[in-house]
PLY file of the C-alpha trace (Angstrom):
ply
format ascii 1.0
element vertex 76
property float x
property float y
property float z
element edge 75
property int vertex1
property int vertex2
end_header
126.40 5.55 41.59
125.23 8.97 40.35
122.24 9.49 38.08
122.05 6.89 35.39
121.67 8.24 31.89
120.31 5.70 29.39
123.34 3.91 27.95
122.32 4.67 24.34
122.75 8.39 25.01
126.29 8.14 26.38
129.46 8.97 24.52
132.14 6.29 24.42
134.13 8.12 27.06
131.12 8.49 29.39
130.18 4.83 29.03
133.76 3.69 29.61
134.12 5.86 32.73
130.84 4.58 34.16
131.90 1.02 33.39
135.14 1.58 35.32
133.10 2.85 38.26
130.79 -0.19 38.12
133.76 -2.57 38.11
135.32 -0.75 41.06
132.07 -0.99 43.01
131.74 -4.69 42.25
135.36 -5.35 43.20
134.98 -3.50 46.50
132.54 -6.19 47.63
130.39 -3.96 49.81
127.16 -4.32 47.82
124.25 -6.60 48.59
123.38 -9.38 46.16
120.57 -7.28 44.70
122.85 -4.25 44.30
125.57 -6.42 42.76
123.13 -7.83 40.21
121.95 -4.33 39.31
125.57 -3.19 38.92
126.37 -6.23 36.78
123.40 -5.53 34.51
124.40 -1.87 34.20
127.96 -2.93 33.42
126.76 -5.25 30.65
124.76 -2.41 29.07
127.72 -0.05 29.35
130.07 -2.64 27.80
127.61 -3.08 24.91
127.51 0.70 24.41
131.31 0.87 24.32
131.43 -2.01 21.82
128.89 -0.30 19.54
130.99 2.88 19.57
134.14 0.89 18.75
132.38 -1.07 15.99
131.11 2.20 14.49
134.60 3.71 14.58
136.04 0.59 12.93
133.41 0.79 10.16
134.19 4.45 9.54
137.93 3.73 9.31
137.36 0.83 6.93
135.06 2.96 4.75
137.64 5.76 4.64
140.38 3.30 3.70
138.21 1.80 0.95
137.71 5.26 -0.58
141.43 6.06 -0.51
143.17 5.56 -3.86
145.81 2.84 -3.95
149.39 4.09 -3.82
151.94 3.12 -6.45
154.02 0.10 -5.56
151.15 -1.82 -3.97
151.48 -0.41 -0.46
148.55 1.19 1.27
0 1
1 2
2 3
3 4
4 5
5 6
6 7
7 8
8 9
9 10
10 11
11 12
12 13
13 14
14 15
15 16
16 17
17 18
18 19
19 20
20 21
21 22
22 23
23 24
24 25
25 26
26 27
27 28
28 29
29 30
30 31
31 32
32 33
33 34
34 35
35 36
36 37
37 38
38 39
39 40
40 41
41 42
42 43
43 44
44 45
45 46
46 47
47 48
48 49
49 50
50 51
51 52
52 53
53 54
54 55
55 56
56 57
57 58
58 59
59 60
60 61
61 62
62 63
63 64
64 65
65 66
66 67
67 68
68 69
69 70
70 71
71 72
72 73
73 74
74 75
């Protein structure tokens, strides 16, 4: 794998792409046990980063919806 930026500094897209690469490496089966464990740990961190980005996006959407005035007729 190329240089590993700390997961907290990655954009969602960067973290997702690196996670895809980790999964591909694990699925290829060519790594030693030690390498596989390191890849797994990196994948867990990348998955957590992706989830934080998604949770933040969900919160922003919910906040925006809460600030939106209700429309006549009860539909939002």
